[in-house]
N, CA, C and O atoms as CSV, one atom per row, in Angstrom:
chain,resi,resn,atom,element,x,y,z
A,1,UNK,N,N,-26.085,-20.896,-26.604
A,1,UNK,CA,C,-27.472,-21.132,-26.209
A,1,UNK,C,C,-28.318,-19.881,-26.451
A,1,UNK,O,O,-29.444,-19.972,-26.938
A,2,UNK,N,N,-27.774,-18.723,-26.111
A,2,UNK,CA,C,-28.544,-17.493,-26.314
A,2,UNK,C,C,-28.814,-17.243,-27.793
A,2,UNK,O,O,-29.923,-16.864,-28.169
A,3,UNK,N,N,-27.800,-17.456,-28.631
A,3,UNK,CA,C,-27.968,-17.218,-30.064
A,3,UNK,C,C,-28.992,-18.171,-30.680
A,3,UNK,O,O,-29.792,-17.782,-31.530
A,4,UNK,N,N,-28.949,-19.424,-30.232
A,4,UNK,CA,C,-29.827,-20.443,-30.826
A,4,UNK,C,C,-31.255,-20.358,-30.292
A,4,UNK,O,O,-32.206,-20.305,-31.072
A,5,UNK,N,N,-31.409,-20.345,-28.972
A,5,UNK,CA,C,-32.745,-20.424,-28.356
A,5,UNK,C,C,-33.273,-19.081,-27.848
A,5,UNK,O,O,-34.445,-18.970,-27.490
A,6,UNK,N,N,-32.425,-18.079,-27.818
A,6,UNK,CA,C,-32.794,-16.734,-27.360
A,6,UNK,C,C,-33.223,-16.680,-25.896
A,6,UNK,O,O,-34.041,-15.847,-25.506
A,7,UNK,N,N,-32.658,-17.583,-25.090
A,7,UNK,CA,C,-32.855,-17.527,-23.638
A,7,UNK,C,C,-31.752,-18.322,-22.959
A,7,UNK,O,O,-31.073,-19.129,-23.594
A,8,UNK,N,N,-31.582,-18.090,-21.676
A,8,UNK,CA,C,-30.551,-18.785,-20.917
A,8,UNK,C,C,-30.902,-20.257,-20.748
A,8,UNK,O,O,-32.080,-20.614,-20.718
A,9,UNK,N,N,-29.882,-21.120,-20.637
A,9,UNK,CA,C,-30.164,-22.531,-20.357
A,9,UNK,C,C,-30.861,-22.660,-18.998
A,9,UNK,O,O,-30.592,-21.885,-18.080
A,10,UNK,N,N,-31.733,-23.615,-18.880
A,10,UNK,CA,C,-32.498,-23.890,-17.649
A,10,UNK,C,C,-33.426,-22.749,-17.249
A,10,UNK,O,O,-33.935,-22.724,-16.129
A,11,UNK,N,N,-33.644,-21.818,-18.149
A,11,UNK,CA,C,-34.606,-20.741,-17.919
A,11,UNK,C,C,-35.654,-20.865,-19.010
A,11,UNK,O,O,-35.332,-21.002,-20.190
A,12,UNK,N,N,-36.891,-20.814,-18.604
A,12,UNK,CA,C,-37.980,-20.999,-19.568
A,12,UNK,C,C,-37.980,-19.903,-20.620
A,12,UNK,O,O,-37.654,-18.748,-20.345
A,13,UNK,N,N,-38.354,-20.292,-21.827
A,13,UNK,CA,C,-38.473,-19.325,-22.917
A,13,UNK,C,C,-39.690,-18.440,-22.665
A,13,UNK,O,O,-40.600,-18.816,-21.927
A,14,UNK,N,N,-39.696,-17.275,-23.278
A,14,UNK,CA,C,-40.795,-16.321,-23.089
A,14,UNK,C,C,-42.130,-16.939,-23.466
A,14,UNK,O,O,-43.125,-16.722,-22.775
A,15,UNK,N,N,-42.171,-17.708,-24.555
A,15,UNK,CA,C,-43.426,-18.334,-24.997
A,15,UNK,C,C,-43.921,-19.330,-23.960
A,15,UNK,O,O,-45.120,-19.406,-23.690
A,16,UNK,N,N,-43.010,-20.088,-23.385
A,16,UNK,CA,C,-43.388,-21.077,-22.365
A,16,UNK,C,C,-43.909,-20.381,-21.112
A,16,UNK,O,O,-44.883,-20.828,-20.507
A,17,UNK,N,N,-43.258,-19.291,-20.726
A,17,UNK,CA,C,-43.709,-18.538,-19.548
A,17,UNK,C,C,-45.102,-17.965,-19.802
A,17,UNK,O,O,-45.956,-17.979,-18.916
A,18,UNK,N,N,-45.323,-17.462,-21.011
A,18,UNK,CA,C,-46.631,-16.905,-21.367
A,18,UNK,C,C,-47.710,-17.983,-21.286
A,18,UNK,O,O,-48.818,-17.740,-20.807
A,19,UNK,N,N,-47.363,-19.177,-21.763
A,19,UNK,CA,C,-48.330,-20.279,-21.820
A,19,UNK,C,C,-48.587,-20.877,-20.438
A,19,UNK,O,O,-49.738,-21.069,-20.047
A,20,UNK,N,N,-47.516,-21.173,-19.697
A,20,UNK,CA,C,-47.645,-21.916,-18.438
A,20,UNK,C,C,-47.525,-21.051,-17.186
A,20,UNK,O,O,-47.769,-21.528,-16.077
A,21,UNK,N,N,-47.155,-19.799,-17.355
A,21,UNK,CA,C,-46.933,-18.955,-16.180
A,21,UNK,C,C,-45.518,-19.167,-15.648
A,21,UNK,O,O,-44.709,-19.868,-16.256
A,22,UNK,N,N,-45.243,-18.564,-14.534
A,22,UNK,CA,C,-43.899,-18.628,-13.968
A,22,UNK,C,C,-43.992,-18.821,-12.468
A,22,UNK,O,O,-44.877,-18.279,-11.805
A,23,UNK,N,N,-43.067,-19.599,-11.951
A,23,UNK,CA,C,-42.949,-19.777,-10.516
A,23,UNK,C,C,-41.836,-18.826,-10.072
A,23,UNK,O,O,-40.657,-19.115,-10.275
A,24,UNK,N,N,-42.204,-17.696,-9.468
A,24,UNK,CA,C,-41.185,-16.692,-9.132
A,24,UNK,C,C,-40.080,-17.229,-8.223
A,24,UNK,O,O,-38.912,-16.885,-8.403
A,25,UNK,N,N,-40.432,-18.052,-7.267
A,25,UNK,CA,C,-39.422,-18.610,-6.357
A,25,UNK,C,C,-38.415,-19.458,-7.112
A,25,UNK,O,O,-37.208,-19.335,-6.901
A,26,UNK,N,N,-38.914,-20.324,-7.997
A,26,UNK,CA,C,-38.031,-21.188,-8.786
A,26,UNK,C,C,-37.174,-20.349,-9.740
A,26,UNK,O,O,-35.980,-20.601,-9.899
A,27,UNK,N,N,-37.794,-19.360,-10.363
A,27,UNK,CA,C,-37.058,-18.499,-11.295
A,27,UNK,C,C,-35.945,-17.753,-10.560
A,27,UNK,O,O,-34.822,-17.667,-11.056
A,28,UNK,N,N,-36.252,-17.215,-9.383
A,28,UNK,CA,C,-35.228,-16.510,-8.602
A,28,UNK,C,C,-34.084,-17.443,-8.219
A,28,UNK,O,O,-32.916,-17.058,-8.264
A,29,UNK,N,N,-34.430,-18.668,-7.844
A,29,UNK,CA,C,-33.420,-19.656,-7.471
A,29,UNK,C,C,-32.480,-19.924,-8.648
A,29,UNK,O,O,-31.260,-19.933,-8.482
A,30,UNK,N,N,-33.047,-20.141,-9.826
A,30,UNK,CA,C,-32.246,-20.417,-11.024
A,30,UNK,C,C,-31.355,-19.218,-11.355
A,30,UNK,O,O,-30.173,-19.381,-11.655
A,31,UNK,N,N,-31.925,-18.025,-11.298
A,31,UNK,CA,C,-31.152,-16.831,-11.644
A,31,UNK,C,C,-30.036,-16.553,-10.637
A,31,UNK,O,O,-28.941,-16.148,-11.028
A,32,UNK,N,N,-30.299,-16.766,-9.353
A,32,UNK,CA,C,-29.260,-16.577,-8.334
A,32,UNK,C,C,-28.125,-17.568,-8.558
A,32,UNK,O,O,-26.953,-17.211,-8.434
A,33,UNK,N,N,-28.471,-18.823,-8.890
A,33,UNK,CA,C,-27.438,-19.822,-9.176
A,33,UNK,C,C,-26.583,-19.382,-10.367
A,33,UNK,O,O,-25.355,-19.456,-10.319
A,34,UNK,N,N,-27.238,-18.929,-11.424
A,34,UNK,CA,C,-26.516,-18.498,-12.624
A,34,UNK,C,C,-25.609,-17.304,-12.325
A,34,UNK,O,O,-24.455,-17.264,-12.749
A,35,UNK,N,N,-26.145,-16.344,-11.595
A,35,UNK,CA,C,-25.332,-15.173,-11.260
A,35,UNK,C,C,-24.151,-15.542,-10.366
A,35,UNK,O,O,-23.057,-14.999,-10.517
A,36,UNK,N,N,-24.376,-16.458,-9.444
A,36,UNK,CA,C,-23.296,-16.902,-8.561
A,36,UNK,C,C,-22.194,-17.585,-9.364
A,36,UNK,O,O,-21.013,-17.293,-9.174
A,37,UNK,N,N,-22.577,-18.493,-10.260
A,37,UNK,CA,C,-21.585,-19.170,-11.103
A,37,UNK,C,C,-20.840,-18.168,-11.985
A,37,UNK,O,O,-19.630,-18.278,-12.184
A,38,UNK,N,N,-21.573,-17.198,-12.507
A,38,UNK,CA,C,-20.967,-16.169,-13.354
A,38,UNK,C,C,-19.936,-15.366,-12.557
A,38,UNK,O,O,-18.832,-15.111,-13.038
A,39,UNK,N,N,-20.304,-14.971,-11.335
A,39,UNK,CA,C,-19.389,-14.193,-10.500
A,39,UNK,C,C,-18.153,-14.999,-10.120
A,39,UNK,O,O,-17.045,-14.462,-10.093
A,40,UNK,N,N,-18.335,-16.279,-9.826
A,40,UNK,CA,C,-17.196,-17.145,-9.498
A,40,UNK,C,C,-16.243,-17.223,-10.694
A,40,UNK,O,O,-15.026,-17.129,-10.536
A,41,UNK,N,N,-16.807,-17.394,-11.877
A,41,UNK,CA,C,-15.995,-17.470,-13.097
A,41,UNK,C,C,-15.239,-16.158,-13.328
A,41,UNK,O,O,-14.046,-16.170,-13.631
A,42,UNK,N,N,-15.934,-15.035,-13.183
A,42,UNK,CA,C,-15.304,-13.727,-13.389
A,42,UNK,C,C,-14.221,-13.467,-12.341
A,42,UNK,O,O,-13.176,-12.898,-12.657
A,43,UNK,N,N,-14.467,-13.881,-11.103
A,43,UNK,CA,C,-13.487,-13.700,-10.040
A,43,UNK,C,C,-12.218,-14.486,-10.349
A,43,UNK,O,O,-11.109,-13.988,-10.156
A,44,UNK,N,N,-12.387,-15.718,-10.829
A,44,UNK,CA,C,-11.233,-16.545,-11.189
A,44,UNK,C,C,-10.450,-15.895,-12.326
A,44,UNK,O,O,-9.221,-15.838,-12.287
A,45,UNK,N,N,-11.164,-15.407,-13.338
A,45,UNK,CA,C,-10.489,-14.742,-14.464
A,45,UNK,C,C,-9.733,-13.505,-13.984
A,45,UNK,O,O,-8.611,-13.246,-14.418
A,46,UNK,N,N,-10.357,-12.748,-13.087
A,46,UNK,CA,C,-9.717,-11.536,-12.566
A,46,UNK,C,C,-8.440,-11.886,-11.805
A,46,UNK,O,O,-7.422,-11.211,-11.958
A,47,UNK,N,N,-8.489,-12.942,-10.983
A,47,UNK,CA,C,-7.301,-13.365,-10.237
A,47,UNK,C,C,-6.209,-13.838,-11.189
A,47,UNK,O,O,-5.036,-13.521,-10.993
A,48,UNK,N,N,-6.586,-14.591,-12.215
A,48,UNK,CA,C,-5.617,-15.050,-13.214
A,48,UNK,C,C,-4.975,-13.865,-13.929
A,48,UNK,O,O,-3.764,-13.843,-14.147
A,49,UNK,N,N,-5.793,-12.883,-14.289
A,49,UNK,CA,C,-5.270,-11.700,-14.982
A,49,UNK,C,C,-4.363,-10.883,-14.066
A,49,UNK,O,O,-3.343,-10.357,-14.513
A,50,UNK,N,N,-4.722,-10.775,-12.799
A,50,UNK,CA,C,-3.889,-10.038,-11.845
A,50,UNK,C,C,-2.542,-10.735,-11.681
A,50,UNK,O,O,-1.499,-10.084,-11.610
A,51,UNK,N,N,-2.574,-12.056,-11.624
A,51,UNK,CA,C,-1.342,-12.828,-11.508
A,51,UNK,C,C,-0.474,-12.649,-12.752
A,51,UNK,O,O,0.739,-12.463,-12.652
A,52,UNK,N,N,-1.100,-12.706,-13.911
A,52,UNK,CA,C,-0.373,-12.528,-15.167
A,52,UNK,C,C,0.188,-11.104,-15.270
A,52,UNK,O,O,1.312,-10.911,-15.732
A,53,UNK,N,N,-0.588,-10.122,-14.843
A,53,UNK,CA,C,-0.130,-8.732,-14.865
A,53,UNK,C,C,1.091,-8.552,-13.968
A,53,UNK,O,O,2.049,-7.875,-14.342
A,54,UNK,N,N,1.053,-9.156,-12.787
A,54,UNK,CA,C,2.183,-9.069,-11.862
A,54,UNK,C,C,3.429,-9.681,-12.497
A,54,UNK,O,O,4.519,-9.117,-12.408
A,55,UNK,N,N,3.263,-10.836,-13.136
A,55,UNK,CA,C,4.378,-11.499,-13.809
A,55,UNK,C,C,4.940,-10.618,-14.924
A,55,UNK,O,O,6.155,-10.474,-15.055
A,56,UNK,N,N,4.058,-10.036,-15.721
A,56,UNK,CA,C,4.491,-9.175,-16.824
A,56,UNK,C,C,5.197,-7.916,-16.314
A,56,UNK,O,O,6.171,-7.460,-16.913
A,57,UNK,N,N,4.702,-7.357,-15.205
A,57,UNK,CA,C,5.359,-6.182,-14.624
A,57,UNK,C,C,6.769,-6.531,-14.156
A,57,UNK,O,O,7.702,-5.751,-14.343
A,58,UNK,N,N,6.919,-7.710,-13.545
A,58,UNK,CA,C,8.247,-8.146,-13.101
A,58,UNK,C,C,9.179,-8.329,-14.293
A,58,UNK,O,O,10.337,-7.916,-14.252
A,59,UNK,N,N,8.668,-8.950,-15.356
A,59,UNK,CA,C,9.479,-9.146,-16.555
A,59,UNK,C,C,9.870,-7.804,-17.164
A,59,UNK,O,O,11.013,-7.616,-17.583
A,60,UNK,N,N,8.925,-6.879,-17.213
A,60,UNK,CA,C,9.200,-5.550,-17.759
A,60,UNK,C,C,10.259,-4.832,-16.926
A,60,UNK,O,O,11.150,-4.182,-17.473
A,61,UNK,N,N,10.161,-4.950,-15.619
A,61,UNK,CA,C,11.132,-4.322,-14.725
A,61,UNK,C,C,12.529,-4.894,-14.965
A,61,UNK,O,O,13.503,-4.144,-15.037
A,62,UNK,N,N,12.630,-6.223,-15.087
A,62,UNK,CA,C,13.928,-6.855,-15.340
A,62,UNK,C,C,14.494,-6.415,-16.686
A,62,UNK,O,O,15.682,-6.111,-16.796
A,63,UNK,N,N,13.642,-6.380,-17.710
A,63,UNK,CA,C,14.102,-5.944,-19.029
A,63,UNK,C,C,14.535,-4.482,-19.007
A,63,UNK,O,O,15.515,-4.109,-19.654
A,64,UNK,N,N,13.814,-3.670,-18.273
A,64,UNK,CA,C,14.155,-2.254,-18.161
A,64,UNK,C,C,15.519,-2.085,-17.490
A,64,UNK,O,O,16.331,-1.264,-17.916
A,65,UNK,N,N,15.761,-2.868,-16.442
A,65,UNK,CA,C,17.052,-2.807,-15.758
A,65,UNK,C,C,18.181,-3.253,-16.688
A,65,UNK,O,O,19.241,-2.629,-16.732
A,66,UNK,N,N,17.944,-4.349,-17.439
A,66,UNK,CA,C,18.954,-4.823,-18.392
A,66,UNK,C,C,19.225,-3.766,-19.455
A,66,UNK,O,O,20.373,-3.515,-19.822
A,67,UNK,N,N,18.158,-3.154,-19.941
A,67,UNK,CA,C,18.289,-2.133,-20.973
A,67,UNK,C,C,19.101,-0.951,-20.446
A,67,UNK,O,O,19.998,-0.459,-21.130
A,68,UNK,N,N,18.792,-0.498,-19.242
A,68,UNK,CA,C,19.526,0.622,-18.639
A,68,UNK,C,C,20.998,0.273,-18.473
A,68,UNK,O,O,21.873,1.097,-18.744
A,69,UNK,N,N,21.268,-0.947,-18.028
A,69,UNK,CA,C,22.645,-1.415,-17.850
A,69,UNK,C,C,23.384,-1.392,-19.188
A,69,UNK,O,O,24.520,-0.925,-19.271
A,70,UNK,N,N,22.728,-1.901,-20.237
A,70,UNK,CA,C,23.366,-1.940,-21.562
A,70,UNK,C,C,23.585,-0.534,-22.109
A,70,UNK,O,O,24.628,-0.258,-22.703
A,71,UNK,N,N,22.621,0.355,-21.917
A,71,UNK,CA,C,22.772,1.741,-22.373
A,71,UNK,C,C,23.945,2.404,-21.651
A,71,UNK,O,O,24.744,3.110,-22.267
A,72,UNK,N,N,24.040,2.172,-20.346
A,72,UNK,CA,C,25.134,2.754,-19.565
A,72,UNK,C,C,26.472,2.277,-20.112
A,72,UNK,O,O,27.385,3.075,-20.320
A,73,UNK,N,N,26.583,0.969,-20.344
A,73,UNK,CA,C,27.838,0.434,-20.862
A,73,UNK,C,C,28.085,0.866,-22.303
A,73,UNK,O,O,29.231,1.070,-22.706
A,74,UNK,N,N,27.037,1.002,-23.061
A,74,UNK,CA,C,27.184,1.491,-24.430
A,74,UNK,C,C,27.714,2.922,-24.419
A,74,UNK,O,O,28.597,3.271,-25.203
A,75,UNK,N,N,27.175,3.737,-23.536
A,75,UNK,CA,C,27.659,5.117,-23.412
A,75,UNK,C,C,29.119,5.144,-22.968
A,75,UNK,O,O,29.904,5.960,-23.452
A,76,UNK,N,N,29.484,4.245,-22.041
A,76,UNK,CA,C,30.882,4.149,-21.611
A,76,UNK,C,C,31.768,3.739,-22.783
A,76,UNK,O,O,32.850,4.296,-22.974
A,77,UNK,N,N,31.312,2.768,-23.564
A,77,UNK,CA,C,32.072,2.316,-24.728
A,77,UNK,C,C,32.210,3.434,-25.755
A,77,UNK,O,O,33.273,3.600,-26.354
A,78,UNK,N,N,31.138,4.204,-25.962
A,78,UNK,CA,C,31.204,5.329,-26.903
A,78,UNK,C,C,32.226,6.361,-26.426
A,78,UNK,O,O,32.985,6.913,-27.223
A,79,UNK,N,N,32.235,6.610,-25.131
A,79,UNK,CA,C,33.198,7.569,-24.578
A,79,UNK,C,C,34.616,7.064,-24.791
A,79,UNK,O,O,35.504,7.835,-25.155
A,80,UNK,N,N,34.833,5.768,-24.566
A,80,UNK,CA,C,36.162,5.190,-24.773
A,80,UNK,C,C,36.571,5.298,-26.237
A,80,UNK,O,O,37.715,5.635,-26.541
A,81,UNK,N,N,35.646,5.014,-27.136
A,81,UNK,CA,C,35.938,5.105,-28.570
A,81,UNK,C,C,36.265,6.543,-28.949
A,81,UNK,O,O,37.189,6.789,-29.724
A,82,UNK,N,N,35.515,7.485,-28.411
A,82,UNK,CA,C,35.774,8.902,-28.691
A,82,UNK,C,C,37.169,9.289,-28.220
A,82,UNK,O,O,37.904,9.977,-28.929
A,83,UNK,N,N,37.525,8.847,-27.032
A,83,UNK,CA,C,38.861,9.150,-26.495
A,83,UNK,C,C,39.935,8.505,-27.358
A,83,UNK,O,O,40.929,9.144,-27.703
A,84,UNK,N,N,39.731,7.222,-27.712
A,84,UNK,CA,C,40.705,6.534,-28.567
A,84,UNK,C,C,40.839,7.233,-29.912
A,84,UNK,O,O,41.949,7.423,-30.408
A,85,UNK,N,N,39.719,7.613,-30.499
A,85,UNK,CA,C,39.760,8.320,-31.782
A,85,UNK,C,C,40.511,9.639,-31.651
A,85,UNK,O,O,41.281,10.017,-32.534
A,86,UNK,N,N,40.282,10.331,-30.551
A,86,UNK,CA,C,40.967,11.604,-30.338
A,86,UNK,C,C,42.475,11.389,-30.285
A,86,UNK,O,O,43.240,12.096,-30.941
A,87,UNK,N,N,42.895,10.382,-29.480
A,87,UNK,CA,C,44.330,10.138,-29.356
A,87,UNK,C,C,44.927,9.622,-30.657
A,87,UNK,O,O,46.053,9.979,-31.003
A,88,UNK,N,N,44.191,8.790,-31.381
A,88,UNK,CA,C,44.697,8.315,-32.667
A,88,UNK,C,C,44.825,9.482,-33.635
A,88,UNK,O,O,45.809,9.573,-34.369
A,89,UNK,N,N,43.841,10.374,-33.642
A,89,UNK,CA,C,43.896,11.539,-34.519
A,89,UNK,C,C,45.061,12.443,-34.117
A,89,UNK,O,O,45.765,12.980,-34.972
A,90,UNK,N,N,45.257,12.605,-32.797
A,90,UNK,CA,C,46.370,13.428,-32.308
A,90,UNK,C,C,47.695,12.823,-32.726
A,90,UNK,O,O,48.603,13.536,-33.153
A,91,UNK,N,N,47.809,11.493,-32.601
A,91,UNK,CA,C,49.029,10.816,-33.036
A,91,UNK,C,C,49.223,10.985,-34.536
A,91,UNK,O,O,50.349,11.157,-35.002
A,92,UNK,N,N,48.123,10.937,-35.298
A,92,UNK,CA,C,48.194,11.113,-36.745
A,92,UNK,C,C,48.666,12.525,-37.085
A,92,UNK,O,O,49.506,12.716,-37.965
A,93,UNK,N,N,48.111,13.515,-36.371
A,93,UNK,CA,C,48.546,14.899,-36.590
A,93,UNK,C,C,50.031,15.059,-36.262
A,93,UNK,O,O,50.773,15.728,-36.980
A,94,UNK,N,N,50.444,14.429,-35.163
A,94,UNK,CA,C,51.855,14.493,-34.773
A,94,UNK,C,C,52.717,13.846,-35.846
A,94,UNK,O,O,53.767,14.372,-36.214
A,95,UNK,N,N,52.268,12.708,-36.341
A,95,UNK,CA,C,53.003,12.010,-37.398
A,95,UNK,C,C,53.094,12.882,-38.650
A,95,UNK,O,O,54.161,12.999,-39.253
A,96,UNK,N,N,51.970,13.495,-39.039
A,96,UNK,CA,C,51.953,14.358,-40.230
A,96,UNK,C,C,52.888,15.557,-40.043
A,96,UNK,O,O,53.621,15.945,-40.952
A,97,UNK,N,N,52.840,16.123,-38.853
A,97,UNK,CA,C,53.693,17.284,-38.578
A,97,UNK,C,C,55.164,16.886,-38.639
A,97,UNK,O,O,55.999,17.640,-39.140
A,98,UNK,N,N,55.474,15.701,-38.127
A,98,UNK,CA,C,56.879,15.273,-38.125
A,98,UNK,C,C,57.349,14.897,-39.521
A,98,UNK,O,O,58.518,15.110,-39.843
A,99,UNK,N,N,56.488,14.351,-40.353
A,99,UNK,CA,C,56.881,13.981,-41.717
A,99,UNK,C,C,56.904,15.192,-42.623
A,99,UNK,O,O,57.623,15.194,-43.623
A,100,UNK,N,N,56.145,16.213,-42.305
A,100,UNK,CA,C,56.139,17.425,-43.126
A,100,UNK,C,C,57.471,18.149,-43.001
A,100,UNK,O,O,57.897,18.854,-43.916
A,101,UNK,N,N,58.110,17.971,-41.880
A,101,UNK,CA,C,59.388,18.631,-41.659
A,101,UNK,C,C,60.496,17.960,-42.473
A,101,UNK,O,O,61.559,18.548,-42.672
A,102,UNK,N,N,60.258,16.755,-42.935
A,102,UNK,CA,C,61.298,16.011,-43.661
A,102,UNK,C,C,61.408,16.460,-45.080
A,102,UNK,O,O,62.233,15.940,-45.831
């Protein structure tokens, strides 16, 4: 409406106000109604966004906990692999030492 007519709906255009004058009481009533509806709409959007933000924070927290758990277990697995590799290498060295004597 603003792009097409260059004024708010149910509000007189500047040319009409110039021609016919303005009733300040009526104009104030219309503007208060518009502002009230606008505030109600914005309040609803804000509540929806707050709810969505809370949901996203909970999801992020759960993912963070899962990630930490997986990293911890990955580090444990790496430690186990390192230990296994060490013992396998030690066994290999022992095997090489024993076969070198032959």
